[in-house]
TIRO-729893 format. One record per residue (C-alpha): residue in three letters; x, y, z. Coordinates in Angstrom, 2 decimals. Each point is the difference from the previous one (the first is absolute). Layout:
# TIRO-729893
@type ALA&u X&v Y&w Z
...
END
This chain:
# TIRO-729893
@type UNK&u 99.49&v 89.02&w -58.51
@type UNK&u -2.72&v 1.38&w -2.20
@type UNK&u -3.43&v 1.28&w 1.25
@type UNK&u -2.62&v -0.32&w -2.83
@type UNK&u -3.66&v 1.16&w 0.18
@type UNK&u -2.96&v -1.60&w -1.51
@type UNK&u -2.77&v 1.27&w -0.09
@type UNK&u -4.01&v -0.75&w -1.86
@type UNK&u -0.89&v 2.78&w -2.81
@type UNK&u -1.13&v -1.65&w -3.49
@type UNK&u 1.56&v -3.27&w 1.44
@type UNK&u 2.73&v -0.55&w 2.30
@type UNK&u 3.15&v 2.20&w -0.71
@type UNK&u 3.33&v 1.41&w 1.48
@type UNK&u -0.71&v 3.55&w 1.53
@type UNK&u 3.46&v 0.64&w 1.23
@type UNK&u 3.31&v -2.01&w 0.46
@type UNK&u 3.50&v 0.92&w 1.01
@type UNK&u 1.00&v -1.45&w -3.27
@type UNK&u -1.57&v -0.61&w -3.69
@type UNK&u -1.36&v -3.30&w -0.88
@type UNK&u -0.01&v -0.89&w -3.81
@type UNK&u -2.89&v -1.35&w -1.38
@type UNK&u 0.82&v -3.65&w 0.27
@type UNK&u 0.55&v 0.77&w 4.00
@type UNK&u -3.26&v 1.17&w -0.01
@type UNK&u -1.64&v -3.17&w -1.44
@type UNK&u 2.06&v -2.38&w 2.13
@type UNK&u -1.06&v 2.20&w 3.47
@type UNK&u -3.52&v 0.81&w -1.12
@type UNK&u -1.27&v -3.59&w 0.61
@type UNK&u 1.05&v -0.15&w 3.46
@type UNK&u -1.65&v 3.55&w 0.73
@type UNK&u -3.72&v -1.26&w -0.32
@type UNK&u -1.40&v -0.97&w 3.55
@type UNK&u -3.94&v -0.36&w 0.50
@type UNK&u -1.59&v 1.31&w 3.72
@type UNK&u -3.06&v -1.52&w 1.62
@type UNK&u 0.46&v 2.47&w 3.01
@type UNK&u 1.64&v 3.86&w 0.27
@type UNK&u 2.60&v -0.33&w 2.21
@type UNK&u 1.69&v -3.09&w -2.30
@type UNK&u 2.96&v -0.11&w -0.45
@type UNK&u 2.38&v -2.72&w -1.73
@type UNK&u 3.94&v -0.18&w -0.38
@type UNK&u 1.45&v -1.82&w -3.19
@type UNK&u 3.65&v -0.61&w -0.20
@type UNK&u 1.37&v -1.76&w -3.58
@type UNK&u 3.30&v 0.27&w -2.11
@type UNK&u -0.36&v 2.29&w -3.39
@type UNK&u 3.13&v -1.47&w -2.22
@type UNK&u -0.67&v 3.32&w -1.98
@type UNK&u 0.58&v 2.63&w 2.46
@type UNK&u 3.32&v -2.58&w 1.39
@type UNK&u -1.51&v -0.23&w 3.43
@type UNK&u -3.20&v 0.14&w 1.98
@type UNK&u -3.55&v 1.28&w 0.43
@type UNK&u -1.79&v 0.62&w 3.48
@type UNK&u -3.35&v 1.12&w -0.31
@type UNK&u -1.84&v 1.22&w 2.58
@type UNK&u -3.91&v 0.04&w -1.09
@type UNK&u -2.74&v 2.63&w 1.59
@type UNK&u -3.57&v -0.57&w -0.34
@type UNK&u -1.33&v 3.46&w -2.25
@type UNK&u -1.97&v 1.92&w 2.17
@type UNK&u -1.83&v 1.10&w -3.18
@type UNK&u -3.20&v -1.65&w -0.92
@type UNK&u 0.81&v 1.30&w -3.55
@type UNK&u 2.85&v -2.29&w 0.24
@type UNK&u -0.04&v -3.76&w -1.97
@type UNK&u 1.37&v -2.44&w 2.31
@type UNK&u 1.66&v 2.95&w 2.02
@type UNK&u 3.45&v -0.19&w 0.38
@type UNK&u 2.47&v 1.85&w 0.64
@type UNK&u 3.62&v -0.95&w 0.59
@type UNK&u 3.67&v 1.33&w 0.40
@type UNK&u 2.91&v -2.20&w -0.93
@type UNK&u 3.76&v -0.32&w 0.01
@type UNK&u 2.11&v -1.77&w -2.13
@type UNK&u 3.13&v -0.46&w 1.57
@type UNK&u 3.30&v -0.77&w -1.99
@type UNK&u 0.97&v -3.97&w 0.32
END
């Protein structure tokens, strides 16, 4: 299982990971990482197959504690081989 950390820094982007992602893989993953929350303690769990990863994405979204983060979300993601 690979672990990927995405955050919001001038748009959602990969901050760190246990494996590199190609530009295509990042484009395939990023739409599943955009979340909008009404409450500071809100969370969301997303699971989806990503063919370019040859596996699945399991993402946990957490509301941002920074008011300056638009549509605040930070997600820790894991891609597991099929």
